GUTORDO-783211 format. One line per field, with one value per residue: residue in three letters; chain; x, y, z of N, C-alpha, C in turn. Coordinates in Angstrom, 1 decimal, decimal comma. Last residue first. Layout:
residues N
resn	c(ALA ...) .
chain	c(A ...) .
n.c1	c(X ...) .
n.c2	c(Y ...) .
n.c3	c(Z ...) .
ca.c1	c(X ...) .
ca.c2	c(Y ...) .
ca.c3	c(Z ...) .
c.c1	c(X ...) .
c.c2	c(Y ...) .
c.c3	c(Z ...) .
END
This chain:
residues 191
resn	c(LEU ALA VAL SER LYS GLY TYR THR VAL GLU LEU PHE ASN LYS LEU ILE ALA HIS GLY HIS GLU SER LEU ILE GLY GLU PRO HIS PHE GLN VAL SER TYR ILE PRO LEU SER MET HIS GLU MET ALA MET LEU VAL GLY ASP LYS THR VAL ALA THR GLU VAL LEU PRO PRO VAL VAL SER THR VAL ALA LEU SER HIS TYR ARG VAL VAL ASP PHE THR GLN ASN LEU GLY HIS PHE LEU LEU SER LYS GLN CYS MET ILE THR SER THR LYS GLY HIS VAL ILE GLU PRO ALA PRO VAL VAL ARG ALA GLY PHE PHE THR ALA LEU MET GLN HIS GLY LEU CYS ILE GLY LEU ILE PRO LYS LYS ASP PHE PHE HIS LYS LEU PHE HIS LEU THR GLU PRO TYR ASP THR PRO LYS GLY PRO GLY PRO SER LEU ILE ILE ALA ASP TYR ASP PHE HIS SER LEU LYS SER LEU ASN GLU SER PHE VAL VAL GLU VAL ASP ALA HIS LEU GLU LEU PHE TYR GLN TYR LEU ASN TYR THR PHE SER ASP HIS HIS ASP ILE LEU LEU LEU MET) .
chain	c(A A A A A A A A A A A A A A A A A A A A A A A A A A A A A A A A A A A A A A A A A A A A A A A A A A A A A A A A A A A A A A A A A A A A A A A A A A A A A A A A A A A A A A A A A A A A A A A A A A A A A A A A A A A A A A A A A A A A A A A A A A A A A A A A A A A A A A A A A A A A A A A A A A A A A A A A A A A A A A A A A A A A A A A A A A A A A A A A A A A A A A A A A A A A A A A) .
n.c1	c(-2,2 -3,4 -5,1 -7,8 -7,2 -5,9 -3,1 -2,7 -4,3 -3,0 -0,4 -1,2 -2,0 0,6 1,8 0,2 0,7 3,4 3,2 1,8 4,2 7,7 9,9 11,1 10,2 8,5 7,5 8,8 7,4 6,3 4,7 2,4 0,9 -1,2 -3,2 -4,8 -6,3 -4,8 -2,1 -1,3 0,8 2,1 3,2 3,9 3,7 2,0 2,3 1,4 1,9 -0,5 -1,8 -2,7 -3,0 -2,9 -1,9 -2,0 -2,1 0,5 1,3 4,1 6,7 8,4 11,7 14,8 15,8 14,6 13,0 10,6 8,0 4,7 1,6 -1,7 -5,1 -7,1 -6,2 -7,0 -8,5 -6,4 -4,3 -4,5 -6,9 -7,8 -8,8 -6,0 -4,2 -1,6 1,1 3,6 6,9 10,2 13,3 15,4 16,0 15,2 15,4 12,7 11,7 13,8 14,5 11,9 10,1 7,0 5,6 5,6 5,8 8,4 8,5 6,8 8,3 10,6 9,5 9,0 11,6 12,6 9,9 8,6 5,9 4,4 2,3 0,8 1,5 1,2 2,0 4,7 6,5 8,0 8,8 10,2 12,7 13,6 13,8 15,8 18,0 18,6 19,0 19,2 16,7 15,9 18,9 20,4 19,7 16,5 13,7 12,4 9,5 8,0 5,5 3,9 4,2 6,4 7,6 9,7 13,1 15,6 17,1 18,8 17,8 18,3 20,6 20,5 18,9 19,0 16,3 14,8 11,7 9,4 6,3 4,8 4,1 4,7 7,4 8,2 7,8 9,8 12,1 12,1 12,3 14,9 16,3 16,2 17,5 19,9 20,0 20,2 17,7 16,1 12,9 11,3 8,7 6,9 5,0) .
n.c2	c(-27,0 -26,6 -24,0 -23,1 -20,6 -18,5 -18,1 -15,9 -16,4 -18,7 -17,7 -16,2 -18,3 -19,5 -17,5 -17,7 -20,3 -20,3 -18,5 -18,6 -16,9 -16,8 -18,1 -18,9 -16,9 -16,4 -14,0 -11,4 -8,0 -6,4 -7,5 -6,8 -7,3 -6,9 -7,2 -3,9 -2,1 -1,2 -3,2 -3,4 -4,1 -4,5 -3,0 0,0 0,4 0,6 -1,0 -3,4 -3,2 -3,7 -4,3 -2,9 0,2 0,5 2,4 4,3 6,3 5,5 4,8 5,6 4,6 1,7 1,4 -0,2 -2,4 -5,7 -8,4 -10,1 -12,5 -12,4 -13,4 -12,0 -11,1 -12,3 -15,5 -16,3 -16,3 -14,1 -12,4 -11,8 -10,5 -8,7 -6,7 -6,2 -7,4 -6,7 -8,6 -8,8 -9,7 -10,8 -10,0 -10,2 -7,0 -3,7 -0,4 1,8 3,4 3,0 5,5 5,2 5,6 6,8 6,0 5,5 3,0 2,4 2,3 0,1 -1,9 -1,8 -2,7 -5,3 -6,2 -6,1 -7,8 -8,9 -8,7 -10,2 -9,7 -10,9 -9,0 -6,4 -4,1 -4,3 -4,5 -2,2 -1,2 -3,4 -3,0 -0,8 -2,0 -3,9 -2,2 -0,8 -1,2 0,8 1,7 0,2 -0,6 -3,4 -6,9 -8,4 -10,5 -10,6 -10,5 -12,6 -12,7 -15,2 -16,7 -16,0 -15,6 -14,0 -14,4 -13,9 -11,8 -9,8 -8,1 -9,5 -9,7 -8,3 -10,1 -13,5 -15,7 -18,8 -20,2 -22,7 -24,2 -25,3 -26,9 -25,9 -26,5 -24,4 -22,3 -22,9 -22,7 -19,9 -18,9 -19,8 -18,5 -15,9 -15,3 -14,2 -12,3 -11,0 -10,7 -12,4 -13,0 -15,6 -16,3 -19,3 -20,9) .
n.c3	c(-0,6 -4,0 -5,4 -7,6 -10,1 -11,4 -11,4 -9,7 -7,4 -6,6 -6,0 -3,7 -2,0 -1,7 -0,2 2,1 2,9 3,6 5,8 8,3 10,3 10,2 10,9 8,4 5,6 3,5 4,1 5,5 5,1 3,2 0,2 -2,5 -5,7 -8,4 -10,6 -10,6 -9,0 -6,8 -5,5 -2,1 0,8 4,1 6,2 7,7 11,2 13,5 15,6 14,7 11,1 8,4 5,2 2,9 1,2 -2,3 -5,3 -7,3 -4,5 -2,1 1,3 3,3 3,7 3,7 5,0 5,8 7,0 7,8 8,3 10,2 10,3 11,8 13,2 12,6 12,3 10,8 9,4 6,0 3,7 1,9 1,5 -1,1 -1,4 1,5 4,2 6,3 9,2 11,3 12,7 15,1 14,4 15,1 13,6 11,9 12,2 11,9 12,9 13,0 11,0 8,1 5,6 3,0 0,1 -1,0 -4,2 -7,0 -8,1 -7,6 -4,8 -4,4 -5,6 -3,9 -1,5 -2,3 -2,7 -0,2 0,7 -2,4 -4,7 -7,3 -10,1 -13,1 -16,1 -17,2 -16,0 -15,7 -17,9 -18,3 -15,8 -14,7 -15,9 -14,4 -11,9 -12,6 -13,2 -10,9 -8,0 -6,2 -5,7 -3,4 -1,4 0,3 -0,5 -0,9 -2,0 -5,5 -7,1 -9,4 -11,9 -14,0 -16,2 -19,0 -21,4 -23,0 -24,1 -23,4 -21,1 -20,7 -18,8 -16,4 -15,1 -12,7 -11,2 -12,1 -12,0 -11,7 -12,4 -11,4 -11,1 -8,1 -5,9 -3,5 -3,4 -5,1 -3,3 -1,4 -3,0 -3,6 -1,0 -0,4 -2,4 -1,3 1,1 0,4 -2,6 -5,2 -6,3 -8,7 -9,7 -10,9 -12,8 -13,1 -15,7) .
ca.c1	c(-1,0 -3,3 -3,8 -7,3 -7,8 -7,3 -3,7 -2,0 -4,6 -4,4 -0,6 -0,7 -3,0 -0,5 2,3 0,3 -0,7 2,9 4,0 1,0 3,0 6,4 9,2 10,5 11,0 9,4 6,6 9,3 7,9 7,6 4,8 3,8 0,9 0,2 -2,8 -4,0 -7,0 -6,2 -2,6 -1,6 0,0 1,7 3,7 3,3 4,6 1,7 2,8 0,7 2,2 0,4 -1,4 -3,4 -2,5 -3,6 -1,7 -3,0 -2,8 -0,2 1,0 2,7 6,1 7,5 10,2 14,0 16,2 14,7 14,5 11,0 9,4 5,6 3,0 -0,7 -3,8 -6,9 -6,6 -6,1 -8,6 -7,6 -4,5 -3,2 -6,8 -6,9 -9,3 -7,3 -4,5 -3,1 0,5 2,2 5,9 8,8 12,3 15,0 16,7 14,8 16,0 13,6 11,8 12,7 15,0 12,9 10,9 8,3 5,5 5,7 4,5 8,0 9,3 6,5 7,0 10,7 10,0 7,9 10,6 13,1 10,9 8,9 7,2 4,5 3,6 0,7 1,5 1,0 0,5 3,9 5,7 7,5 8,1 8,8 11,9 13,3 12,9 14,5 17,5 17,9 18,6 20,4 17,4 15,4 17,6 20,4 20,3 17,8 14,3 12,9 10,6 8,2 6,8 3,9 2,9 6,2 6,3 9,0 11,6 15,3 16,0 19,3 17,9 16,9 20,5 21,3 18,3 19,6 17,2 15,5 13,0 10,1 7,6 4,9 4,1 3,4 6,5 8,3 7,0 8,4 11,7 12,1 11,2 13,8 16,1 15,7 16,2 20,0 19,6 21,3 18,5 17,0 14,0 11,8 10,0 7,1 6,2) .
ca.c2	c(-26,8 -27,4 -24,7 -23,5 -21,9 -18,5 -19,2 -16,0 -15,2 -18,8 -18,6 -15,5 -17,3 -20,2 -17,8 -16,4 -19,9 -21,1 -18,2 -18,6 -17,7 -16,2 -17,5 -19,9 -17,1 -17,6 -15,2 -12,5 -9,1 -6,0 -7,6 -6,8 -7,4 -6,6 -8,2 -4,9 -2,8 -1,1 -2,3 -4,0 -3,2 -5,0 -4,4 -0,6 0,3 1,4 0,4 -2,7 -3,7 -2,9 -4,8 -4,1 -0,5 0,6 1,4 3,3 5,6 6,5 4,4 5,7 5,5 2,5 1,2 0,8 -1,1 -4,5 -8,1 -8,9 -12,2 -12,5 -13,0 -13,1 -10,8 -10,9 -14,7 -16,2 -17,5 -14,9 -12,9 -12,3 -11,9 -8,9 -7,7 -5,8 -7,4 -6,6 -7,6 -9,1 -8,7 -11,2 -9,7 -11,4 -8,1 -5,0 -1,4 0,9 4,0 2,6 4,6 5,9 4,6 7,1 6,1 6,9 3,7 2,4 3,3 1,4 -1,6 -1,5 -1,3 -4,5 -6,2 -5,2 -7,0 -9,3 -8,1 -10,3 -9,5 -10,7 -10,2 -7,6 -4,3 -4,2 -5,7 -2,9 -0,3 -3,1 -4,2 -0,7 -0,9 -4,4 -3,2 -0,1 -2,2 0,0 2,4 -0,1 0,2 -2,1 -5,8 -8,2 -9,6 -11,2 -9,6 -12,4 -12,2 -14,2 -16,5 -16,4 -16,3 -13,7 -14,6 -14,0 -12,8 -10,9 -7,6 -9,3 -10,4 -7,7 -8,8 -12,4 -14,9 -17,7 -19,9 -21,4 -24,2 -24,3 -27,5 -25,7 -27,3 -25,8 -22,4 -22,8 -24,0 -20,9 -18,6 -20,2 -19,9 -16,2 -15,8 -15,6 -12,4 -11,5 -9,5 -12,6 -12,1 -15,1 -15,6 -18,1 -20,8) .
ca.c3	c(0,3 -2,7 -5,3 -6,3 -9,7 -11,3 -12,2 -10,9 -8,2 -7,0 -7,1 -4,9 -2,5 -2,3 -1,5 1,4 2,5 2,4 4,7 7,1 10,2 9,7 12,0 9,3 6,8 3,4 4,2 4,8 5,8 3,7 1,7 -1,9 -4,2 -7,9 -9,6 -11,2 -10,1 -6,8 -6,6 -3,3 0,0 2,8 6,0 6,6 10,1 12,3 15,8 15,8 12,4 9,2 6,5 3,3 2,3 -1,1 -4,3 -7,3 -5,5 -3,0 -0,1 3,0 4,7 2,9 5,1 5,0 7,5 6,9 8,1 9,5 10,6 10,7 13,4 12,7 12,8 10,6 10,5 7,1 4,5 1,9 2,9 -0,6 -1,9 0,4 3,1 5,8 7,8 11,2 11,7 14,8 14,7 14,8 14,6 12,5 11,6 12,4 12,1 13,8 12,4 9,0 6,7 3,8 0,9 -0,4 -2,8 -6,5 -8,2 -9,0 -5,5 -3,8 -6,2 -5,3 -1,6 -1,8 -3,8 -1,2 1,3 -1,0 -4,2 -5,9 -9,5 -11,7 -15,4 -18,1 -16,3 -14,5 -17,5 -19,5 -16,8 -14,3 -16,3 -15,9 -12,1 -12,1 -14,2 -12,1 -9,0 -6,4 -6,8 -4,7 -1,7 -0,4 0,3 -1,3 -1,1 -4,2 -6,8 -8,0 -11,5 -12,9 -15,8 -17,6 -21,4 -21,8 -24,3 -24,9 -21,3 -21,5 -20,2 -17,0 -16,3 -13,7 -11,7 -11,4 -12,9 -11,0 -13,0 -11,1 -11,9 -9,2 -7,2 -3,9 -2,5 -5,5 -4,5 -1,0 -2,4 -4,6 -1,8 0,4 -2,6 -2,6 1,1 0,9 -1,2 -4,4 -5,9 -7,6 -9,9 -9,6 -12,9 -12,4 -15,0) .
c.c1	c(-0,3 -2,1 -3,8 -6,0 -7,2 -7,9 -5,2 -2,7 -4,0 -4,8 -2,0 -0,8 -2,5 -1,6 1,3 0,8 -0,7 1,6 3,6 1,8 2,4 5,3 7,9 9,7 10,3 10,3 7,4 8,4 8,4 8,3 6,2 3,7 2,3 0,1 -1,4 -3,6 -6,1 -6,9 -4,2 -2,1 -0,3 0,8 3,2 4,0 3,9 2,7 2,7 1,1 1,4 0,8 -0,4 -2,9 -3,3 -3,0 -2,6 -2,8 -1,9 -1,0 0,3 2,5 4,6 6,7 9,5 12,5 15,6 15,1 14,5 12,5 9,8 7,0 3,8 0,7 -2,9 -5,5 -6,3 -6,7 -7,7 -7,5 -5,8 -3,4 -5,5 -6,9 -8,3 -7,6 -5,9 -3,4 -1,0 1,7 4,6 7,9 10,9 14,0 16,3 15,4 15,7 14,1 12,6 12,8 13,8 13,5 12,0 8,9 6,9 5,6 4,5 6,7 8,7 7,2 6,5 9,4 10,2 8,3 9,4 12,2 11,4 10,1 7,4 5,9 3,4 2,1 1,3 0,9 0,2 2,4 4,8 6,5 7,5 8,1 10,4 12,4 12,6 13,5 16,1 17,3 17,9 20,2 18,8 16,2 17,2 19,0 20,2 18,4 15,8 13,4 11,2 9,5 6,9 5,3 2,8 4,7 6,0 7,6 11,0 13,8 15,6 18,2 18,3 16,9 19,1 21,3 19,1 19,1 17,7 16,4 13,6 11,4 8,2 6,3 4,1 3,2 5,0 7,4 7,1 7,5 10,3 11,6 11,0 12,5 15,2 15,4 15,6 18,6 19,6 21,1 19,6 17,8 14,9 13,0 10,3 8,5 6,3) .
c.c2	c(-28,1 -27,0 -25,4 -24,3 -22,2 -19,8 -19,3 -17,0 -15,4 -17,6 -18,8 -16,4 -16,6 -19,3 -18,6 -16,6 -18,6 -20,6 -19,0 -18,3 -17,6 -17,2 -16,9 -19,4 -18,0 -17,8 -16,5 -13,7 -10,3 -7,2 -7,2 -6,9 -7,3 -6,5 -8,0 -6,0 -3,9 -2,0 -2,3 -2,9 -4,0 -4,0 -5,0 -2,0 -0,5 1,3 1,2 -1,3 -2,9 -3,6 -3,8 -4,7 -1,8 -0,3 1,6 2,1 5,4 5,8 5,5 5,3 5,6 3,3 2,1 0,4 0,1 -3,3 -6,9 -8,8 -11,1 -12,1 -13,3 -12,6 -12,1 -10,4 -13,2 -15,4 -17,4 -16,1 -13,7 -13,0 -12,6 -10,3 -7,6 -6,9 -6,9 -6,4 -7,7 -8,1 -9,2 -10,1 -10,2 -11,2 -9,4 -6,1 -2,8 -0,1 3,1 3,2 4,3 5,0 5,3 5,9 6,3 7,1 5,1 3,2 3,5 2,5 -0,2 -1,1 -0,9 -3,0 -5,3 -5,1 -5,9 -8,5 -8,5 -9,7 -9,6 -10,6 -9,9 -8,9 -5,5 -4,4 -5,5 -4,0 -1,1 -2,2 -4,0 -1,8 -0,7 -3,2 -3,7 -1,1 -1,6 -1,0 1,7 0,5 -0,1 -1,5 -4,5 -7,1 -9,3 -10,1 -10,1 -11,6 -12,1 -13,8 -15,4 -16,0 -16,8 -14,4 -14,2 -14,1 -12,7 -12,0 -8,7 -8,9 -10,3 -8,5 -8,2 -11,1 -13,7 -17,0 -18,7 -21,3 -22,8 -24,5 -26,5 -26,1 -27,1 -26,7 -23,8 -22,9 -24,0 -22,3 -19,7 -20,0 -20,5 -17,6 -16,2 -16,1 -13,9 -11,6 -9,8 -11,3 -12,0 -14,3 -15,1 -17,6 -19,4) .
c.c3	c(0,5 -1,9 -4,0 -6,4 -8,3 -10,9 -12,2 -11,9 -9,6 -7,8 -7,6 -6,2 -3,7 -2,9 -2,4 -0,1 1,7 1,9 3,4 5,8 8,8 9,7 11,5 10,4 7,8 4,6 4,2 5,0 4,9 4,5 2,1 -0,4 -3,7 -6,4 -9,1 -10,1 -10,8 -7,9 -6,6 -4,3 -1,3 2,1 4,7 6,3 8,9 11,1 14,5 16,0 13,5 10,5 7,1 4,6 2,6 0,0 -3,0 -6,3 -6,7 -4,0 -0,8 1,6 4,5 3,8 4,1 5,2 6,8 7,7 7,2 9,5 9,7 11,1 12,1 12,8 12,9 11,2 10,2 8,2 5,8 2,8 3,0 0,7 -1,4 -0,1 1,9 4,7 7,5 9,8 11,7 13,8 14,4 15,3 14,2 13,7 12,4 11,6 12,7 12,8 13,3 10,3 7,7 4,9 1,7 0,4 -2,2 -5,0 -7,5 -9,1 -6,9 -4,6 -5,6 -6,0 -3,0 -1,9 -3,5 -2,3 0,4 -0,5 -2,7 -5,5 -7,9 -11,1 -13,9 -17,3 -17,1 -14,8 -16,4 -19,1 -17,9 -15,2 -15,9 -16,4 -13,6 -12,3 -13,9 -13,1 -10,1 -7,5 -7,1 -5,9 -3,1 -0,5 -0,5 -0,4 -1,6 -3,3 -5,5 -7,9 -10,0 -12,6 -14,7 -17,2 -20,0 -21,8 -22,9 -25,1 -22,8 -21,7 -21,2 -18,5 -17,0 -15,1 -12,8 -12,0 -12,0 -12,0 -12,2 -11,8 -11,7 -9,8 -8,4 -5,4 -2,8 -4,7 -5,1 -2,2 -2,0 -4,1 -2,9 -0,3 -1,6 -2,8 -0,2 1,0 -0,8 -2,9 -5,0 -7,4 -8,6 -9,8 -11,5 -12,7 -14,3) .
END
């Protein structure tokens, strides 16, 4: 079962639906309720999009301290920024505020983008951006004008994207989430 941490974003249930379409079991928990979890037998963690900045969600950042090295993690939008903050990268106001804008990204080799074209279009909704990655993170995708769009951990199954794979205007959204499930479960997942 996947744990989808909800940061009060309207896209959370789009993600939930996409994972259900990929035949994954998902439990949604609001970020402020993480300390109330009575057990932790999830297979992976998904950090949802949300309003504000990473430090507005201390419960999630605290949760990461205990579980970042125990389960695969996928951060999306705010979740991407949270992982950057957690590992010491800078999150600052974006050079351009984008809400519902489609951008072409250029991908590097990553299990998250396995089987996809090196360039494809994604939809973005963000006013903050990760300016650069720091070890143990590495950059895996950028826009044509150099805005960081994806990163991953060098040795742990931790991935994040600034864009919204669950957005209708993003190409390959299901495939990206499928690839994350394949990393999580170590086996092929049908689209």
